[in-house]
C-alpha positions as CSV (number, residue, x, y, z in Angstrom):
1,X,0.0,0.0,0.0
2,X,1.3,3.5,-0.7
3,X,1.8,6.3,1.7
4,X,-1.9,7.1,2.1
5,X,-3.6,6.1,5.3
6,X,-6.4,3.6,5.2
7,X,-8.8,6.3,6.3
8,X,-7.8,8.5,3.3
9,X,-7.6,5.7,0.8
10,X,-10.9,4.2,1.6
11,X,-12.7,7.5,2.6
12,X,-15.7,6.9,0.3
13,X,-16.3,3.4,1.7
14,X,-15.9,4.8,5.3
15,X,-18.3,7.7,4.5
16,X,-20.9,5.2,3.3
17,X,-20.6,3.3,6.6
18,X,-20.8,6.5,8.6
19,X,-23.9,7.5,6.8
20,X,-25.6,4.2,7.5
21,X,-24.6,4.5,11.2
22,X,-26.0,8.1,11.3
23,X,-29.3,6.9,9.8
24,X,-29.5,4.2,12.5
25,X,-28.5,6.7,15.2
26,X,-31.2,9.1,13.9
27,X,-33.7,6.2,14.2
28,X,-34.3,6.2,10.4
29,X,-35.8,2.7,10.3
30,X,-39.1,1.6,8.8
31,X,-40.4,0.3,12.1
32,X,-40.3,3.8,13.6
33,X,-40.8,6.1,10.6
34,X,-43.1,4.0,8.4
35,X,-41.1,5.3,5.5
36,X,-40.2,2.4,3.2
37,X,-37.1,4.3,2.0
38,X,-35.6,4.0,5.5
39,X,-35.7,0.2,5.4
40,X,-36.2,-2.3,8.2
41,X,-33.8,-2.4,11.1
42,X,-32.7,-5.9,10.0
43,X,-32.1,-4.8,6.4
44,X,-30.0,-1.8,7.6
45,X,-27.9,-4.0,9.8
46,X,-27.3,-6.5,7.0
47,X,-26.3,-3.6,4.7
48,X,-23.9,-2.3,7.4
49,X,-22.4,-5.8,7.8
50,X,-21.9,-6.1,4.0
51,X,-20.3,-2.7,3.8
52,X,-17.8,-3.6,6.6
53,X,-17.0,-7.0,5.1
54,X,-16.3,-5.3,1.7
55,X,-14.0,-2.7,3.4
56,X,-12.1,-5.3,5.4
57,X,-11.6,-7.5,2.3
58,X,-10.2,-4.5,0.4
59,X,-7.9,-3.6,3.3
60,X,-6.7,-7.2,3.8
61,X,-6.1,-7.7,0.1
62,X,-4.8,-4.2,-0.6
63,X,-7.6,-4.0,-3.2
64,X,-8.3,-0.6,-4.9
65,X,-10.7,1.7,-3.2
66,X,-13.9,2.9,-5.0
67,X,-12.1,6.2,-5.8
68,X,-9.1,4.4,-7.2
69,X,-11.4,2.2,-9.4
70,X,-13.2,5.3,-10.7
71,X,-9.9,7.1,-11.4
72,X,-8.6,4.0,-13.3
73,X,-11.8,3.8,-15.3
74,X,-11.6,7.5,-16.2
75,X,-8.0,7.2,-17.2
76,X,-8.8,4.2,-19.4
77,X,-11.8,6.0,-21.0
78,X,-9.6,9.0,-21.6
79,X,-6.8,6.9,-23.2
80,X,-9.3,5.1,-25.4
81,X,-10.4,8.4,-26.8
82,X,-6.9,9.4,-27.9
């Protein structure tokens, strides 16, 4: 891994996890709000587990972050237009 810290390298993934936690902290769950967009508590927990598993996999395997994948895709698209 390069000089970047894990928190900087995977900032987008961490932000997604923080947003999910903030939703739960704000009690944004269907059982309380009756808003289907908020999702059931079980669904939110499963999504949070999935996000954490993906992040740990990326860190353990030094896989590219979402930002790095997007940057690579943009670079490839730019090169193919040359």
